[in-house]
C-alpha positions as CSV (number, residue, x, y, z in Angstrom):
1,X,73.6,71.1,105.0
2,X,74.1,74.2,102.9
3,X,76.1,74.3,99.7
4,X,77.7,77.5,98.6
5,X,78.6,77.8,94.9
6,X,82.2,78.5,94.4
7,X,81.6,81.8,92.6
8,X,79.7,83.0,95.6
9,X,81.7,81.6,98.5
10,X,85.0,82.1,96.7
11,X,86.7,79.9,99.2
12,X,86.8,76.5,97.4
13,X,90.2,75.8,95.8
14,X,90.5,76.8,92.1
15,X,93.3,76.4,89.6
16,X,94.5,78.7,86.9
17,X,96.4,76.2,84.8
18,X,97.1,72.5,84.3
19,X,100.5,73.1,85.9
20,X,98.8,74.5,89.0
21,X,96.9,71.2,89.3
22,X,100.0,69.1,88.6
23,X,101.8,70.8,91.4
24,X,99.1,69.4,93.7
25,X,99.2,65.9,92.1
26,X,103.0,65.8,92.7
27,X,102.4,66.9,96.3
28,X,99.9,64.0,96.7
29,X,102.3,61.6,95.0
30,X,104.7,62.2,98.0
31,X,102.0,62.0,100.6
32,X,100.8,59.0,102.7
33,X,97.4,58.0,101.5
34,X,94.5,58.8,103.8
35,X,92.0,56.1,104.9
36,X,89.3,57.9,102.9
37,X,87.9,56.2,99.9
38,X,86.1,57.5,96.8
39,X,83.9,55.6,94.3
40,X,81.9,56.5,91.2
41,X,78.6,55.2,89.7
42,X,78.3,54.2,87.0
43,X,81.9,52.9,86.8
44,X,81.4,50.7,83.6
45,X,80.0,52.3,80.4
46,X,80.4,52.1,76.7
47,X,82.2,54.7,74.5
48,X,80.0,57.8,74.0
49,X,77.3,56.4,76.3
50,X,75.1,59.1,77.9
51,X,74.2,58.1,81.5
52,X,73.4,61.8,82.0
53,X,74.7,61.7,85.5
54,X,77.7,60.3,87.5
55,X,77.7,60.2,91.2
56,X,81.0,60.3,93.1
57,X,80.8,59.2,96.7
58,X,83.7,60.4,98.9
59,X,83.5,58.5,102.3
60,X,85.3,60.2,105.2
61,X,87.1,57.4,107.2
62,X,90.4,58.7,108.6
63,X,89.0,61.7,110.7
64,X,86.3,64.2,110.5
65,X,86.6,66.9,107.8
66,X,86.3,70.2,109.7
67,X,86.0,73.9,108.7
68,X,88.8,74.8,106.4
69,X,89.5,71.2,105.2
70,X,89.4,70.5,101.5
71,X,88.7,67.7,99.0
72,X,89.8,67.9,95.4
73,X,88.7,65.6,92.5
74,X,90.1,65.6,89.0
75,X,87.6,65.2,86.1
76,X,90.0,63.5,83.6
77,X,90.8,64.0,80.0
78,X,87.7,64.1,77.8
79,X,85.2,63.9,80.7
80,X,84.2,67.4,79.8
81,X,81.4,69.0,81.7
82,X,79.7,70.3,78.6
83,X,78.0,67.9,76.2
84,X,80.9,65.5,76.9
85,X,82.8,67.0,74.0
86,X,86.6,67.2,74.4
87,X,88.3,70.5,74.0
88,X,85.4,72.8,73.4
89,X,86.0,76.2,71.9
90,X,84.0,79.2,73.0
91,X,81.5,77.3,75.2
92,X,80.4,78.2,78.7
93,X,81.1,75.6,81.4
94,X,78.1,75.2,83.8
95,X,79.2,74.7,87.4
96,X,75.9,74.2,89.3
97,X,72.6,72.6,88.9
98,X,70.8,75.9,89.1
99,X,72.6,77.2,86.1
100,X,71.9,74.2,83.8
101,X,69.5,74.5,80.9
102,X,67.7,71.5,79.6
103,X,69.6,69.9,76.8
104,X,72.5,72.3,77.2
105,X,75.2,71.3,79.6
106,X,76.3,69.4,82.6
107,X,76.2,70.5,86.2
108,X,78.0,69.8,89.5
109,X,76.3,69.5,92.9
110,X,77.8,68.5,96.3
111,X,76.1,67.4,99.5
112,X,76.7,65.6,102.8
113,X,74.3,64.1,105.4
114,X,76.3,65.5,108.3
115,X,74.3,68.1,110.3
116,X,75.1,71.8,110.3
117,X,77.7,71.6,107.5
118,X,78.2,74.2,104.9
119,X,80.2,73.3,101.8
120,X,81.7,75.5,99.2
121,X,82.6,74.2,95.7
122,X,84.1,75.4,92.5
123,X,85.1,73.9,89.2
124,X,88.3,74.8,87.4
125,X,88.0,74.1,83.7
126,X,91.5,73.7,82.4
127,X,92.7,72.9,78.9
128,X,93.4,69.2,79.6
129,X,90.9,68.4,82.4
130,X,88.7,69.9,85.1
131,X,89.2,70.0,88.8
132,X,86.4,70.1,91.4
133,X,87.4,71.8,94.7
134,X,85.3,71.3,97.8
135,X,85.9,73.1,101.1
136,X,84.1,72.7,104.4
137,X,83.0,76.2,105.4
138,X,81.2,75.5,108.6
139,X,80.7,72.4,110.8
140,X,82.3,69.0,110.4
141,X,81.7,65.9,108.2
142,X,81.8,63.0,110.6
143,X,83.7,59.7,109.9
144,X,81.4,57.3,108.1
145,X,79.5,60.1,106.4
146,X,80.0,60.7,102.6
147,X,80.3,63.8,100.5
148,X,78.1,63.1,97.4
149,X,79.1,64.8,94.2
150,X,76.7,64.7,91.3
151,X,78.1,65.3,87.8
152,X,75.4,66.1,85.4
153,X,71.6,66.2,86.0
154,X,68.9,63.9,84.8
155,X,66.8,67.0,84.1
156,X,68.4,67.2,80.6
157,X,72.2,67.5,80.6
158,X,74.1,65.8,77.8
159,X,77.1,64.6,79.8
160,X,78.6,61.6,77.9
161,X,81.4,59.2,78.4
162,X,84.5,59.8,76.2
163,X,84.5,58.3,72.8
164,X,87.6,56.1,73.4
165,X,88.2,53.0,75.4
166,X,90.3,53.5,78.5
167,X,90.4,53.3,82.3
168,X,89.7,56.9,83.4
169,X,91.2,57.7,86.8
170,X,89.7,60.5,88.9
171,X,92.7,61.6,91.0
172,X,91.3,62.5,94.4
173,X,92.9,63.9,97.6
174,X,92.2,65.8,100.8
175,X,93.9,68.4,103.0
176,X,93.2,68.5,106.8
177,X,94.4,71.1,109.2
178,X,96.1,73.1,106.5
179,X,98.7,70.4,105.9
180,X,99.7,69.0,102.4
181,X,97.2,67.3,100.1
182,X,97.2,63.6,100.5
183,X,95.8,61.0,98.1
184,X,92.8,58.9,99.1
185,X,93.3,55.1,99.5
186,X,90.9,54.4,96.6
187,X,90.1,56.7,93.8
188,X,87.1,56.6,91.4
189,X,87.8,54.8,88.1
190,X,85.4,54.6,85.1
191,X,85.9,51.8,82.6
192,X,84.9,52.9,79.1
193,X,84.5,50.0,76.8
194,X,84.0,49.9,73.1
195,X,80.4,50.3,71.8
196,X,78.6,48.0,69.3
197,X,80.7,46.8,66.3
198,X,80.4,48.9,63.2
199,X,83.3,47.6,61.1
200,X,85.9,44.8,61.1
201,X,89.6,45.9,61.4
202,X,91.9,43.4,59.7
203,X,95.6,43.8,60.5
204,X,98.1,41.4,58.8
205,X,101.9,41.2,58.7
206,X,103.1,43.4,55.9
207,X,105.8,40.9,54.8
208,X,106.3,37.2,55.0
209,X,108.7,34.6,53.7
210,X,107.4,31.8,51.5
211,X,106.0,29.0,53.7
212,X,105.9,31.2,56.8
213,X,102.9,31.0,59.2
214,X,101.1,34.3,59.8
215,X,98.9,35.7,62.6
216,X,96.1,38.0,61.3
217,X,94.5,40.2,63.9
218,X,90.7,40.7,63.7
219,X,89.1,43.5,65.7
220,X,85.4,44.1,65.6
221,X,85.4,47.9,66.1
222,X,82.9,50.6,67.1
223,X,82.1,53.7,65.1
224,X,83.6,56.2,67.6
225,X,87.3,55.6,67.9
226,X,87.5,52.2,66.3
227,X,87.6,50.7,69.8
228,X,87.3,47.0,70.2
229,X,83.6,46.3,70.3
230,X,81.9,44.8,73.3
231,X,80.2,41.5,73.3
232,X,80.6,40.7,69.6
233,X,80.5,37.3,68.0
234,X,79.7,36.3,64.5
235,X,80.7,34.1,61.5
236,X,83.0,35.7,59.0
237,X,83.8,35.0,55.4
238,X,87.5,35.4,54.7
239,X,88.4,36.4,51.2
240,X,92.2,36.0,50.8
241,X,94.5,36.2,47.8
242,X,95.8,33.0,46.2
243,X,99.2,33.3,47.8
244,X,97.7,33.0,51.3
245,X,96.1,30.0,52.9
246,X,93.6,31.2,55.5
247,X,90.5,29.5,57.1
248,X,87.2,30.3,55.6
249,X,84.7,30.8,57.2
250,X,85.8,31.9,60.7
251,X,83.3,31.4,63.6
252,X,84.4,33.9,66.3
253,X,82.4,32.0,68.9
254,X,84.4,28.8,68.2
255,X,87.5,29.3,70.4
256,X,88.8,25.9,69.4
257,X,89.4,27.1,65.8
258,X,90.7,30.6,66.4
259,X,92.6,32.3,69.2
260,X,90.8,34.8,71.3
261,X,93.1,37.3,73.0
262,X,92.1,38.9,76.3
263,X,94.1,41.8,77.7
264,X,96.1,41.5,80.8
265,X,96.2,45.3,81.6
266,X,94.4,47.4,79.1
267,X,90.6,47.8,79.1
268,X,90.0,45.8,75.9
269,X,87.2,43.5,75.0
270,X,87.8,40.4,72.8
271,X,90.1,40.6,69.8
272,X,90.9,37.7,67.6
273,X,93.9,36.1,65.9
274,X,93.3,34.0,62.8
275,X,96.1,31.8,61.4
276,X,97.4,32.0,57.9
277,X,100.2,30.7,55.7
278,X,102.2,32.2,52.8
279,X,102.1,29.5,50.1
280,X,103.2,31.5,47.0
281,X,105.0,34.7,46.2
282,X,102.7,37.6,45.7
283,X,101.2,40.8,46.9
284,X,97.6,41.7,47.9
285,X,95.1,42.2,50.7
286,X,92.6,40.0,52.4
287,X,89.1,40.9,53.5
288,X,86.7,39.8,56.3
289,X,82.9,39.9,55.8
290,X,80.1,39.5,58.4
291,X,77.1,39.3,56.1
292,X,74.6,38.8,58.9
293,X,75.6,42.0,60.6
294,X,76.7,44.0,57.5
295,X,80.3,44.4,58.6
296,X,83.3,44.5,56.4
297,X,87.1,45.0,56.8
298,X,90.1,44.9,54.5
299,X,93.7,44.3,55.6
300,X,96.8,46.3,54.9
301,X,98.9,45.2,51.9
302,X,100.7,41.9,52.3
303,X,103.8,40.9,50.3
304,X,105.4,37.5,50.3
305,X,109.2,37.5,49.7
306,X,109.2,41.3,49.4
307,X,112.8,41.7,50.5
308,X,115.4,39.7,52.5
309,X,114.3,41.7,55.6
310,X,110.8,41.9,57.2
311,X,108.8,45.1,57.5
312,X,107.7,45.7,61.1
313,X,105.3,48.5,62.3
314,X,105.4,50.5,65.5
315,X,104.4,53.6,67.4
316,X,107.3,54.9,69.5
317,X,105.6,58.0,70.9
318,X,102.7,57.6,73.3
319,X,101.7,59.6,76.4
320,X,99.9,58.2,79.4
321,X,98.6,58.9,82.9
322,X,102.1,59.3,84.4
323,X,102.7,62.4,82.3
324,X,99.7,64.4,80.9
325,X,97.4,61.8,79.5
326,X,95.5,58.7,80.4
327,X,96.5,55.0,80.6
328,X,99.3,53.3,82.4
329,X,102.5,52.1,80.7
330,X,101.2,48.5,80.9
331,X,97.9,49.5,79.4
332,X,99.6,51.3,76.5
333,X,101.8,48.4,75.7
334,X,98.8,46.1,75.8
335,X,96.7,48.3,73.6
336,X,99.5,48.5,71.0
337,X,99.9,44.8,70.8
338,X,96.3,43.7,71.1
339,X,94.1,46.4,69.6
340,X,96.5,47.8,67.0
341,X,98.6,44.7,66.1
342,X,101.8,46.7,66.4
343,X,105.1,44.9,66.2
344,X,107.0,47.4,68.4
345,X,106.1,50.2,70.8
346,X,107.5,52.8,73.2
347,X,105.7,55.1,75.6
348,X,107.9,58.2,75.5
349,X,106.0,60.0,78.4
350,X,106.6,63.7,78.7
351,X,107.2,63.9,82.4
352,X,107.0,66.8,84.9
353,X,103.3,66.8,84.5
354,X,101.3,64.7,86.9
355,X,104.2,63.0,88.6
356,X,107.8,63.6,89.7
357,X,109.9,60.8,88.3
358,X,111.0,58.8,91.3
359,X,112.6,55.4,91.4
360,X,109.1,53.9,91.8
361,X,107.7,55.7,88.7
362,X,110.7,54.8,86.6
363,X,110.6,51.2,87.8
364,X,106.9,51.0,86.7
365,X,107.8,52.1,83.2
366,X,110.8,49.7,82.9
367,X,109.0,46.8,84.4
368,X,106.1,47.3,82.0
369,X,108.4,47.4,79.0
370,X,110.2,44.3,80.0
371,X,107.1,42.4,80.9
372,X,105.6,43.0,77.5
373,X,108.7,42.4,75.5
374,X,108.2,39.1,73.7
375,X,111.1,38.4,71.3
376,X,109.7,37.3,67.9
377,X,106.3,38.7,68.6
378,X,106.4,42.1,70.2
379,X,109.2,44.6,70.9
380,X,109.0,47.3,73.6
381,X,111.5,50.0,74.5
382,X,112.3,51.8,77.7
383,X,112.0,55.5,76.7
384,X,110.8,59.0,77.7
385,X,110.6,62.5,76.3
386,X,113.0,65.3,77.2
387,X,112.3,69.0,76.6
388,X,114.6,72.0,76.8
389,X,115.6,75.3,75.1
390,X,116.3,73.7,71.7
391,X,113.3,71.5,71.3
392,X,112.0,68.2,72.5
393,X,114.0,64.9,72.1
394,X,112.6,61.4,72.6
395,X,115.1,59.2,74.3
396,X,115.2,55.4,73.6
397,X,117.4,52.8,75.2
398,X,118.4,49.5,73.6
399,X,118.8,47.8,77.0
400,X,116.3,46.7,79.6
401,X,117.0,49.3,82.3
402,X,117.5,52.8,80.8
403,X,117.9,55.8,82.9
404,X,115.8,59.0,83.3
405,X,117.9,62.0,82.8
406,X,115.1,64.4,83.6
407,X,114.1,67.4,81.5
408,X,114.8,71.1,81.8
409,X,112.7,72.7,84.6
410,X,111.5,69.4,86.1
411,X,111.7,68.4,89.7
412,X,112.8,64.8,89.0
413,X,114.6,62.8,91.6
414,X,117.1,61.9,88.8
415,X,119.6,64.0,87.1
416,X,118.1,67.0,85.3
417,X,120.0,68.3,82.3
418,X,119.1,71.9,81.7
419,X,120.5,72.1,78.2
420,X,120.8,70.0,75.1
421,X,124.6,69.8,75.5
422,X,124.2,68.6,79.1
423,X,121.7,65.9,78.0
424,X,124.2,64.6,75.4
425,X,127.0,64.6,78.0
426,X,124.8,62.4,80.2
427,X,124.0,60.1,77.4
428,X,127.6,59.9,76.3
429,X,128.5,58.7,79.8
430,X,125.7,56.2,79.8
431,X,126.9,52.6,79.4
432,X,124.5,51.5,76.7
433,X,123.2,52.3,73.3
434,X,120.8,55.3,73.1
435,X,118.9,57.4,70.6
436,X,117.7,60.9,71.3
437,X,116.0,62.7,68.4
438,X,113.5,65.5,67.7
439,X,109.8,65.1,67.6
440,X,107.2,67.6,66.2
441,X,110.2,69.8,65.2
442,X,108.3,72.7,63.8
443,X,105.5,72.9,66.4
444,X,105.6,73.3,70.2
445,X,109.1,73.4,71.5
446,X,110.6,74.0,68.1
447,X,113.8,72.2,67.2
448,X,117.0,74.2,66.8
449,X,119.0,72.7,63.9
450,X,122.2,74.3,65.3
451,X,122.7,71.3,67.5
452,X,124.4,68.3,65.9
453,X,125.0,64.9,67.4
454,X,125.3,62.1,64.8
455,X,125.4,59.3,67.4
456,X,122.1,60.1,69.2
457,X,120.2,62.4,66.8
458,X,120.0,60.0,63.8
459,X,116.2,60.3,63.2
460,X,113.4,62.9,63.3
461,X,109.7,62.5,63.8
462,X,108.3,63.7,60.5
463,X,104.7,63.2,61.3
464,X,102.6,63.0,64.5
465,X,99.3,64.2,65.9
466,X,100.8,67.7,65.7
467,X,100.8,67.4,62.0
468,X,103.3,67.2,59.0
469,X,106.8,68.5,59.8
470,X,108.3,67.8,56.4
471,X,108.3,71.4,55.1
472,X,107.4,74.8,56.4
473,X,110.1,77.1,57.7
474,X,113.3,77.0,59.6
475,X,112.2,74.3,62.0
476,X,111.0,71.8,59.5
477,X,112.6,68.5,58.7
478,X,113.7,69.7,55.3
479,X,115.4,72.7,56.9
480,X,117.3,70.3,59.1
481,X,118.4,68.2,56.1
482,X,119.5,71.3,54.3
483,X,121.6,72.3,57.3
484,X,123.5,68.9,56.9
485,X,121.7,66.8,59.5
486,X,121.5,63.2,58.3
487,X,118.1,62.1,59.6
488,X,116.0,59.1,59.0
489,X,112.2,59.5,59.3
490,X,109.9,58.2,61.9
491,X,106.1,58.7,62.6
492,X,104.2,58.5,65.8
493,X,100.9,59.5,67.3
494,X,102.0,61.4,70.4
495,X,98.6,60.5,71.5
496,X,97.6,61.4,75.1
497,X,94.9,58.8,75.1
498,X,97.2,55.9,76.0
499,X,96.5,54.2,72.7
500,X,99.5,53.5,70.5
501,X,98.8,53.6,66.8
502,X,95.6,55.5,67.2
503,X,95.1,59.3,67.0
504,X,94.1,61.9,68.1
505,X,94.8,64.4,70.8
506,X,93.9,68.0,71.3
507,X,96.5,69.5,69.1
508,X,95.4,68.0,65.8
509,X,94.7,64.7,64.1
510,X,97.2,62.0,63.3
511,X,98.1,58.4,63.8
512,X,101.6,58.3,62.5
513,X,103.5,55.0,62.4
514,X,107.1,53.9,61.9
515,X,108.1,51.0,59.7
516,X,111.5,49.4,60.0
517,X,113.3,46.8,57.8
518,X,114.8,44.3,60.3
519,X,115.9,40.6,60.0
520,X,114.1,39.6,63.2
521,X,111.6,41.0,65.6
522,X,113.8,41.6,68.6
523,X,114.7,44.6,70.7
524,X,118.3,44.5,69.3
525,X,117.3,44.2,65.7
526,X,114.6,46.9,65.7
527,X,116.8,49.3,67.6
528,X,119.7,48.6,65.1
529,X,117.3,49.3,62.2
530,X,116.5,52.6,63.7
531,X,120.1,53.5,64.3
532,X,120.9,52.5,60.7
533,X,117.8,54.5,59.5
534,X,116.4,51.4,57.7
535,X,113.0,52.9,58.4
536,X,110.2,55.1,57.0
537,X,107.2,57.0,58.2
538,X,103.5,57.1,57.3
539,X,100.5,59.2,58.4
540,X,99.1,55.9,59.8
541,X,98.2,53.5,57.0
542,X,100.6,50.5,56.5
543,X,101.8,51.6,53.1
544,X,104.6,49.3,51.9
545,X,107.6,51.2,50.5
546,X,111.0,50.1,49.3
547,X,113.5,52.7,48.0
548,X,117.1,52.5,46.8
549,X,119.5,55.0,45.2
550,X,122.3,53.4,43.1
551,X,121.9,50.3,45.2
552,X,121.9,52.2,48.5
553,X,119.0,51.3,50.7
554,X,117.0,54.0,52.5
555,X,118.8,55.6,55.3
556,X,122.3,54.8,54.0
557,X,125.2,57.2,53.2
558,X,128.5,56.8,51.5
559,X,131.3,58.7,49.9
560,X,130.4,59.1,46.2
561,X,131.8,56.5,44.0
562,X,132.6,56.5,40.3
563,X,129.2,55.0,39.4
564,X,127.5,58.0,41.2
565,X,129.1,60.7,39.2
566,X,127.3,60.6,35.9
567,X,123.8,59.5,37.1
568,X,121.8,58.2,40.1
569,X,119.0,55.7,39.7
570,X,116.2,56.1,42.3
571,X,114.2,52.9,42.4
572,X,110.8,52.7,44.2
573,X,108.4,50.0,44.9
574,X,105.1,50.8,46.8
575,X,101.9,49.1,47.8
576,X,99.2,51.5,48.9
577,X,96.2,51.0,51.2
578,X,94.3,53.0,48.7
579,X,95.1,54.3,45.1
580,X,98.4,56.0,45.0
581,X,98.1,59.4,43.4
582,X,101.8,60.2,43.0
583,X,105.3,59.3,44.0
584,X,107.7,62.3,44.4
585,X,111.4,62.0,44.3
586,X,113.0,64.8,46.3
587,X,116.7,65.9,45.8
588,X,118.2,68.5,48.1
589,X,114.8,69.8,49.2
590,X,113.4,70.2,45.6
591,X,111.0,67.8,43.8
592,X,113.2,66.2,41.1
593,X,110.3,64.3,39.6
594,X,106.7,63.7,40.5
595,X,105.4,60.5,38.9
596,X,101.6,60.1,38.6
597,X,100.4,56.5,39.5
598,X,96.6,56.0,39.7
599,X,97.0,52.4,41.1
600,X,97.5,50.9,44.5
601,X,100.7,49.3,43.2
602,X,103.7,51.0,41.7
603,X,107.2,50.3,40.6
604,X,109.2,53.1,39.1
605,X,112.7,54.2,38.4
606,X,113.8,57.9,38.2
607,X,117.2,58.7,36.7
608,X,119.0,61.8,37.8
609,X,121.6,62.4,35.1
610,X,122.8,65.8,36.4
611,X,126.5,65.5,37.0
612,X,127.1,64.8,40.7
613,X,129.4,67.8,41.0
614,X,126.5,70.1,40.2
615,X,124.2,68.7,42.9
616,X,126.7,68.3,45.8
617,X,126.0,71.2,48.2
618,X,127.9,72.7,51.1
619,X,126.3,72.0,54.5
620,X,126.7,73.2,58.1
621,X,127.6,69.7,59.3
622,X,130.7,69.5,61.5
623,X,132.4,67.1,59.0
624,X,132.5,70.0,56.4
625,X,131.5,67.7,53.5
626,X,129.4,68.6,50.6
627,X,126.4,66.3,50.2
628,X,123.4,65.5,48.1
629,X,120.4,63.7,49.5
630,X,117.4,62.0,48.0
631,X,114.2,60.8,49.6
632,X,110.8,59.6,48.3
633,X,107.3,60.7,49.3
634,X,104.2,58.6,48.4
635,X,100.9,60.4,48.3
636,X,97.6,58.4,48.1
637,X,94.3,59.8,46.7
638,X,93.0,60.1,50.3
639,X,96.1,62.3,51.1
640,X,97.7,59.8,53.4
641,X,101.4,59.7,52.9
642,X,104.6,57.8,53.4
643,X,108.2,59.2,53.5
644,X,111.2,57.0,53.0
645,X,114.3,57.9,54.9
646,X,116.9,59.7,52.7
647,X,120.0,58.4,51.0
648,X,123.1,60.6,51.2
649,X,126.1,60.8,48.8
650,X,129.1,62.6,50.3
651,X,131.7,64.6,48.4
């Protein structure tokens, strides 16, 4: 058997862009699977592990692969063929064993035991993944014979597993006799587990009522992506504030005293739930210490009887395998609940990537959301991301079915609104409650603030992995507010790693979260809190924040009353995860007052005694009213932030 490098034979399939490859994956999606199977070894590794070499075995079963037939294999997100580093800049991708230098890079080699066969191969290194194309140039690979693909070389490559826990699917297909590509019956999958524990993550409910029982999540986490660690057990000392009653010590090997949670879908190792009880009013944090192994973790701030409503945390913008990332919808929901201790979650896949949205694909998303919805414990939403000429909108449904209205330029099997106005027409005709609001407004697919829709566009994603959208030009959140949009604030990761609550992806760093004030943890109550803008955003930490303006809670609006005309009182309470550096009160896009704090707790009042008539400003809102708006920004010493949804007074 002879192997021709792709750059010499020039006949193996190559791809110029991610979209070129996604055209093929959508083609395979519609095809009947072949009887061929593909496997990979090793298929079970730890994060950042360096096995140096993976071997993919493609077994020909349906019919011989003859001259002109092709096999294509995706090397998924973060399985880069150069030092295992994701998204390298300015590096050279090595494609064949003969080109590899010791200690420099990975390599790819193909072979088959069938006689008198010549193979050509080529690697397309794209921005999100790599694709290996293999073509039979001469001869035929007989049924029962394999094609063996070696990724890396034990002579010195540094090929590593990705640094984050996930099931990595190597989409694989074949084309015989010039027909369409068809998927193989079994594709290679590599399970990447967490590595050894380097810290303890402690996630507690932010708020509780006096006498309420609590569940405190403990995650022994590794040093790479804070993945749940593999094969950890130990005895922990629990240091809790006086207002909490928690067991101490906690033996993680004693399953009769603590609850060990095992995932149903996501690739997660053991996480733990420790019981607690709120016995007094108070605020503070608890800590877990493993002295034998030198591990420590401190919880987010906890407040007993903080307000009449609870504060719940979620990530409502996560990408997965169906779109342009990794992880199924079920795996994403599982990760959010188990590894991140989120209270609510939504996938918001950006479709028209890997798959066309068929009834089967949409049903998979809907079924996962409904299967993981656990009223009182975990809320999930049916959702997706739409993109068009005026920016991206994330669409969320209150009900348990939803509907996919496509996106501009997609080949969905559903309706495909080509404009923002057409999307809104579809949503208006939908018999159910819907939200559709901008994300990363000042970045890719920038948001046009010319489009108003007060029913659907009630929120905006102020922070995500793309970065901070608060200020910075005509597409920023503040520009939208100044135009007259009345928008509450959300945060999300927009991660493409299928891990809600955890950054990052290739565009930047960020693990944004949304907090809502809701009376109960149900789909209806959380959705209503979002509609009413009883929410705030953070860059990831669970900073507790409560804001009111003349008695109006965050997100509220009203016609100005007599009490508002002479002065407005902005009252702020905050509990930081670190020392709070400052609290900024913003009025109409300008900092009214910046209050230095230097503590992890703050309670302030800022009085704006400028006559209301001098701060009401004309807006472009269709209602024609003058308005003034206030919002609060909390800045910690580590530069993590929180933004309270604005309050509006209308003239």
